[in-house]
C-alpha positions, 0 to 999 in steps of 0.5 A: 867631558866624555859622552856615553850612549845607551846602545842596549839591544833588546828582544822584541819579547822583553817587557818595558820594565826590562827595556827601561834599564840600560845594559850596554853603554858606549863612548867614542874617544878618538879612534877608541870605542869603550863599551861598558856592558853586562855579559852573559858569562858574568854575574848579572850585577857585574859590569864588563869593560872592553875597548876597541881596537884591542886595548882591553877586553872583558875586564870585570869592573871593580864596582857594580855602580855604572858611573864608577865602571865608566870611570874605570874604563876611561882610566884603563884606556889612559893607562894603556895609552901612557904605557904604550907611549912610554914604551916608544919613548924608552926605545 
């Protein structure tokens, strides 16, 4: 099971109501760090998916549901890894 942590950052001026809603989640899978977050350059109800190191960045999730966005991020990492291995095996 993948463990997700709320790594949201807040301004000291944000209300308790604003702080009660996480806006950034992260998970470490091996050497990969997956981040699912809100982003100022996207609509406020859109989750944005990123995976370091340089697997994918600022991909809009297909769903506005956080749990579905997390699953999509993990699936994207799996596909990128499988494609990478397939490319190595094919050579």
